[in-house]
Structure formats: structure tokens, C-alpha cells
C-alpha angles and dihedrals in degrees: 000000000000116000128186120241091256092050090051090051093049091045091053089052092050090048088055089057097251119160123231088258092053092046091050092051093045094048098035102241136107125286090243090056090051089050091050091050090053091047092048092051091050092049094044091053094038091238131140106204137046089231087064089055089054091051089050091051093050092049092047092051100037092126089066090053092046089054091047089050091053091050091050091049090051092049090046093050092048092051092069094219137070089215100065124124124179091347096302122111120234115240 
């Protein structure tokens, strides 16, 4: 499905769990405009819930998450321990 640049931006905000108020503040428009963007995306994709928009976003950008997963596995394998957190080893 083809989305405009603005729709992609709003969709990314929704996927990050932002409220209409937060989206409006971030993108410099009114709360009602943010709400309309959300409603339009739901209608355009024939979805009913914002959580479905998030799932759509994640599926659409799965390559980014695959790359992030590879990076995390590399970092994990270099750490030398499965019990590391923030660079410090668990006792």
C-alpha cells in the first residue's frame, strides 16, 4: 500500500505508542488533525484499532528489525556472557 510521507510519519509515531496529543505536538499541528490522520490511516488500511496499525508498521519495516537483531546478536556474542546488562556482568 502506498502511503504519503506524512502518513508514514504519523504511522511511525503511532507505532511508537504516541497519543494524538503527542503526535500533534511533535509534528506541529492540532490534536484534531492528528486524530484525523489516525482515522484516515485506519480507514485506508481497513483496520479497526491503532494496535493493528502498529503491527502493520512493524511488518512493513521488518528489515530494520532484522538488522537490529543481527547487531544485538553480534554485541551479545562479543560480550562473552549471556548475563550481561549495560556492559556489566552479572554475578
